[in-house]
MIVEX-532031 format. One line per 3 residues: their letters; for each residue x, y, z of N, C-alpha, C. Coordinates in nm, 4 decimals, m for minus. Layout:
residues N
A) X,Y,Z,X,Y,Z,X,Y,Z ~ ...
***
This chain:
residues 118
MRY) 1.2199,0.8363,2.6947,1.1466,0.8337,2.8203,1.2418,0.8783,2.9312 ~ 1.1875,0.9522,3.0247,1.2678,0.9927,3.1389,1.1901,0.9660,3.2673 ~ 1.2623,0.9554,3.3737,1.2030,0.9328,3.5049,1.1288,1.0583,3.5496
GSI) 1.0128,1.0409,3.6106,0.9357,1.1531,3.6624,0.9438,1.1612,3.8134 ~ 0.8590,1.0864,3.8812,0.8508,1.0923,4.0267,0.8062,0.9587,4.0837 ~ 0.8370,0.9393,4.2102,0.7825,0.8288,4.2888,0.6796,0.8915,4.3823
YLI) 0.5590,0.8374,4.3839,0.4538,0.8860,4.4732,0.4281,0.7816,4.5812 ~ 0.4282,0.8262,4.7055,0.3927,0.7405,4.8181,0.2639,0.7946,4.8788 ~ 0.1653,0.7087,4.8967,0.0427,0.7487,4.9659,0.0641,0.7165,5.1129
VKE) 0.0572,0.8193,5.1970,0.0932,0.8043,5.3380,m0.0274,0.8282,5.4282 ~ m0.0256,0.7619,5.5429,m0.1315,0.7794,5.6424,m0.1066,0.9020,5.7296 ~ 0.0174,0.9235,5.7681,0.0520,1.0330,5.8586,0.1368,1.1344,5.7821
FDK) 0.0697,1.2299,5.7208,0.1342,1.3231,5.6282,0.2445,1.4048,5.6953 ~ 0.2131,1.4754,5.8031,0.3123,1.5619,5.8679,0.4320,1.4819,5.9180 ~ 0.4051,1.3667,5.9758,0.5114,1.2800,6.0253,0.5998,1.2317,5.9099
SVS) 0.5385,1.1996,5.7980,0.6131,1.1525,5.6810,0.6999,1.2635,5.6226 ~ 0.6452,1.3844,5.6144,0.7235,1.4981,5.5647,0.8450,1.5192,5.6547 ~ 0.8232,1.5190,5.7845,0.9323,1.5374,5.8799,1.0378,1.4273,5.8655
FYE) 0.9931,1.3036,5.8500,1.0850,1.1904,5.8343,1.1755,1.2100,5.7131 ~ 1.1167,1.2412,5.5976,1.1972,1.2551,5.4762,1.2831,1.3813,5.4779 ~ 1.2401,1.4874,5.5468,1.3268,1.6043,5.5621,1.4532,1.5657,5.6380
KVF) 1.4379,1.4821,5.7391,1.5541,1.4376,5.8165,1.6418,1.3432,5.7352 ~ 1.5817,1.2455,5.6712,1.6590,1.1467,5.5952,1.7332,1.2123,5.4792 ~ 1.6650,1.2983,5.4038,1.7276,1.3641,5.2888,1.8123,1.4850,5.3295
DMK) 1.8013,1.5267,5.4568,1.8720,1.6444,5.5067,1.8402,1.7666,5.4200 ~ 1.7110,1.7829,5.3921,1.6644,1.8959,5.3120,1.5192,1.9257,5.3469 ~ 1.4792,2.0497,5.3261,1.3394,2.0873,5.3451,1.2585,2.0410,5.2248
VSA) 1.1301,2.0227,5.2454,1.0402,1.9854,5.1370,1.0489,2.0933,5.0287 ~ 1.0497,2.0517,4.9022,1.0680,2.1449,4.7896,0.9396,2.2181,4.7527 ~ 0.8263,2.1489,4.7586,0.6980,2.2090,4.7211,0.5859,2.1355,4.7932
TNG) 0.4788,2.2085,4.8229,0.3618,2.1462,4.8854,0.2349,2.2010,4.8219 ~ 0.1287,2.1266,4.8400,m0.0060,2.1721,4.8066,m0.0854,2.1540,4.9347 ~ m0.0688,2.2485,5.0260,m0.1329,2.2379,5.1564,m0.0905,2.1105,5.2269
KRF) m0.1875,2.0415,5.2831,m0.1617,1.9149,5.3526,m0.1950,1.7959,5.2632 ~ m0.2112,1.8198,5.1323,m0.2465,1.7122,5.0388,m0.1243,1.6471,4.9765 ~ m0.0212,1.7248,4.9462,0.0892,1.6785,4.8630,0.2187,1.7462,4.9059
AQF) 0.3279,1.6720,4.9048,0.4607,1.7285,4.9297,0.5589,1.6658,4.8320 ~ 0.6519,1.7477,4.7850,0.7508,1.7000,4.6884,0.8907,1.7305,4.7393 ~ 0.9772,1.6307,4.7296,1.1189,1.6481,4.7562,1.1905,1.6325,4.6231
NNE) 1.2525,1.7396,4.5759,1.3276,1.7340,4.4513,1.4743,1.7238,4.4886 ~ 1.5288,1.6052,4.4751,1.6670,1.5778,4.5122,1.7478,1.5591,4.3842 ~ 1.7939,1.6697,4.3277,1.8732,1.6684,4.2044,1.8004,1.5952,4.0914
GLN) 1.6730,1.6249,4.0752,1.5946,1.5657,3.9671,1.5205,1.4391,4.0042 ~ 1.5554,1.3775,4.1158,1.4822,1.2603,4.1646,1.3717,1.3121,4.2555 ~ 1.2481,1.3006,4.2121,1.1350,1.3531,4.2886,1.0681,1.2426,4.3686
LCL) 1.0637,1.2626,4.4988,0.9857,1.1755,4.5855,0.8676,1.2590,4.6318 ~ 0.7469,1.2114,4.6039,0.6256,1.2853,4.6367,0.5438,1.2081,4.7392 ~ 0.4897,1.2795,4.8346,0.4038,1.2216,4.9373,0.2620,1.2714,4.9159
MNG) 0.1687,1.1787,4.9093,0.0270,1.2124,4.8973,m0.0413,1.1761,5.0289 ~ m0.1134,1.2702,5.0859,m0.1891,1.2458,5.2078,m0.3074,1.1561,5.1721 ~ m0.3048,1.0330,5.2197,m0.4063,0.9351,5.1852,m0.5473,0.9705,5.2295
YYD) m0.5599,1.0647,5.3220,m0.6915,1.0991,5.3750,m0.7406,1.2368,5.3307 ~ m0.6563,1.3136,5.2662,m0.6929,1.4516,5.2336,m0.8197,1.4604,5.1496 ~ m0.8273,1.3836,5.0432,m0.9433,1.3931,4.9534,m1.0736,1.3553,5.0233
SEN) m1.0711,1.2489,5.1040,m1.1947,1.2075,5.1720,m1.2336,1.3063,5.2822 ~ m1.1355,1.3753,5.3404,m1.1638,1.4739,5.4444,m1.1988,1.6114,5.3869 ~ m1.1685,1.6335,5.2597,m1.1924,1.7629,5.1946,m1.2561,1.7425,5.0573
PGQ) m1.3731,1.6775,5.0514,m1.4315,1.6435,4.9209,m1.4637,1.7647,4.8339 ~ m1.4871,1.8792,4.8938,m1.5172,1.9990,4.8167,m1.3976,2.0531,4.7397 ~ m1.2791,2.0062,4.7730,m1.1582,2.0539,4.7057,m1.1090,1.9577,4.5979
VVT) m1.1771,1.8465,4.5809,m1.1334,1.7444,4.4852,m1.1885,1.7751,4.3468 ~ m1.1009,1.7777,4.2500,m1.1389,1.7956,4.1100,m1.0887,1.6734,4.0348 ~ m1.1798,1.6003,3.9721,m1.1422,1.4818,3.8952,m1.1441,1.5170,3.7478
KGE) m1.0312,1.4953,3.6829,m1.0228,1.5172,3.5380,m1.0109,1.3803,3.4741 ~ m1.0962,1.3526,3.3796,m1.0953,1.2203,3.3180,m1.1779,1.1229,3.3995 ~ m1.1656,0.9974,3.3658,m1.2442,0.8928,3.4303,m1.1913,0.8631,3.5705
YWE) m1.2817,0.8431,3.6654,m1.2459,0.8067,3.8025,m1.2313,0.6556,3.8104 ~ m1.1179,0.6086,3.8581,m1.0916,0.4655,3.8757,m1.0749,0.4392,4.0247 ~ m1.1733,0.3773,4.0843,m1.1748,0.3513,4.2287,m1.0444,0.2875,4.2764
IYD) m0.9964,0.1890,4.2051,m0.8774,0.1149,4.2482,m0.7526,0.2036,4.2538 ~ m0.7464,0.3074,4.1718,m0.6303,0.3962,4.1688,m0.6551,0.5311,4.2354 ~ m0.7773,0.5787,4.2342,m0.8071,0.7147,4.2777,m0.8565,0.7273,4.4213
NQS) m0.9002,0.6186,4.4834,m0.9485,0.6249,4.6209,m0.8284,0.6102,4.7148 ~ m0.7653,0.7229,4.7455,m0.6415,0.7193,4.8221,m0.6599,0.6738,4.9660 ~ m0.7727,0.7053,5.0286,m0.7931,0.6586,5.1657,m0.8066,0.5066,5.1683
EIA) m0.8676,0.4492,5.0660,m0.8774,0.3029,5.0561,m0.7384,0.2419,5.0383 ~ m0.6566,0.3047,4.9561,m0.5196,0.2567,4.9359,m0.4409,0.2668,5.0660 ~ m0.4530,0.3790,5.1366,m0.3800,0.3991,5.2621,m0.4194,0.2964,5.3672
NSI) m0.5450,0.2530,5.3663,m0.5931,0.1581,5.4665,m0.5816,0.0125,5.4239 ~ m0.5451,m0.0128,5.3007,m0.5370,m0.1506,5.2514,m0.4228,m0.2265,5.3174 ~ m0.4443,m0.3547,5.3345,m0.3399,m0.4428,5.3865,m0.2391,m0.4672,5.2749
NTR) m0.1139,m0.4763,5.3115,m0.0070,m0.5133,5.2186,0.0199,m0.4067,5.1127 ~ 0.0055,m0.2792,5.1484,0.0365,m0.1734,5.0517,0.1564,m0.0901,5.0938 ~ 0.2138,m0.1173,5.2069,0.3225,m0.0333,5.2560,0.4595,m0.0920,5.2215
KVF) 0.4797,m0.1187,5.0952,0.6076,m0.1727,5.0500,0.6595,m0.0879,4.9361 ~ 0.7754,m0.0330,4.9565,0.8402,0.0429,4.8500,0.9907,0.0350,4.8739 ~ 1.0631,0.0253,4.7682,1.2086,0.0248,4.7769,1.2592,0.1463,4.7016
INL) 1.3322,0.2300,4.7699,1.3908,0.3482,4.7076,1.5416,0.3313,4.7166 ~ 1.6064,0.3197,4.6045,1.7497,0.2965,4.5993,1.8211,0.4302,4.5845 ~ 1.8964,0.4682,4.6863,1.9713,0.5933,4.6843,2.1195,0.5621,4.6996
GVE) 2.2032,0.6335,4.6293,2.3473,0.6110,4.6379,2.4119,0.7040,4.7394 ~ 2.5057,0.6514,4.8152,2.5831,0.7305,4.9111,2.7298,0.6900,4.9001 ~ 2.8191,0.7799,4.9396,2.9629,0.7507,4.9351,3.0016,0.6465,5.0393
DLK) 2.9483,0.6604,5.1606,2.9873,0.5735,5.2721,2.8598,0.5207,5.3388 ~ 2.8233,0.3971,5.3071,2.6981,0.3395,5.3555,2.6918,0.3353,5.5073 ~ 2.7992,0.2934,5.5717,2.7990,0.2828,5.7175,2.7824,0.4212,5.7827
AEY) 2.8505,0.5215,5.7294,2.8380,0.6571,5.7839,2.6954,0.7091,5.7663 ~ 2.6351,0.6827,5.6506,2.4978,0.7277,5.6265,2.4004,0.6542,5.7174 ~ 2.4220,0.5249,5.7365,2.3397,0.4468,5.8289,2.3465,0.5078,5.9686
NRI) 2.4671,0.5383,6.0149,2.4835,0.5958,6.1486,2.4190,0.7341,6.1582 ~ 2.4268,0.8138,6.0506,2.3631,0.9456,6.0502,2.2122,0.9321,6.0647 ~ 2.1535,0.8427,5.9864,2.0081,0.8241,5.9917,1.9661,0.7641,6.1250
KGL) 2.0429,0.6695,6.1742,2.0115,0.6092,6.3041,2.0131,0.7162,6.4139 ~ 2.1049,0.8106,6.4046,2.1150,0.9183,6.5020,2.0000,1.0173,6.4964 ~ 1.9246,1.0167,6.3878,1.8101,1.1070,6.3748,1.6910,1.0618,6.4577
QAT) 1.6958,0.9400,6.5084,1.5831,0.8819,6.5811,1.4601,0.8736,6.4920 ~ 1.4821,0.8567,6.3625,1.3718,0.8412,6.2674,1.3195,0.6993,6.2772 ~ 1.1900,0.6826,6.2623,1.1300,0.5506,6.2684,1.1710,0.4718,6.1455
MQK) 1.2256,0.3517,6.1686,1.2659,0.2644,6.0587,1.2114,0.1248,6.0849 ~ 1.2056,0.0467,5.9790,1.1636,m0.0916,5.9912,1.2631,m0.1647,6.0806 ~ 1.2151,m0.2528,6.1673,1.2992,m0.3187,6.2665,1.4231,m0.3866,6.2095
NCD) 1.4103,m0.4607,6.1023,1.5211,m0.5426,6.0543,1.5992,m0.4803,5.9399 ~ 1.5842,m0.3513,5.9169,1.6479,m0.2912,5.7999,1.7987,m0.2817,5.8125 ~ 1.8541,m0.2928,5.9336,1.9977,m0.2724,5.9494,2.0781,m0.4023,5.9481
RSI) 2.0172,m0.5156,5.9244,2.0898,m0.6425,5.9306,2.2020,m0.6521,5.8287 ~ 2.1833,m0.6001,5.7090,2.2851,m0.6160,5.6056,2.3947,m0.5101,5.6136 ~ 2.3797,m0.4097,5.6971,2.4766,m0.3006,5.7030,2.5839,m0.3258,5.8075
K) 2.5533,m0.3952,5.9136,2.6471,m0.4136,6.0251,2.7698,m0.4906,5.9868
***
């Protein structure tokens, strides 16, 4: 078995793409219009799915296999309470330097994320 990808269903697609381009210091690797974006970081794929694309563009949706509301209704997932939790563990040489680099990007971060770094 090998690792494939991490998929995040996001509410603000363009903003999310911009955020990860800044954090990863790389351009998005592949896109499918405004529906999907992939960052391939040396084999570690982080993928962003636009949570509203399918509901806003129903004529472009193709379902293969059985439809499972709980997994396939991305707008419902994007709007659900308590779904915005993900931990992505990335290695860096100098944690404090990387923290300062990201902080300097003015990227939106969770309020208390820097408590353990100081």
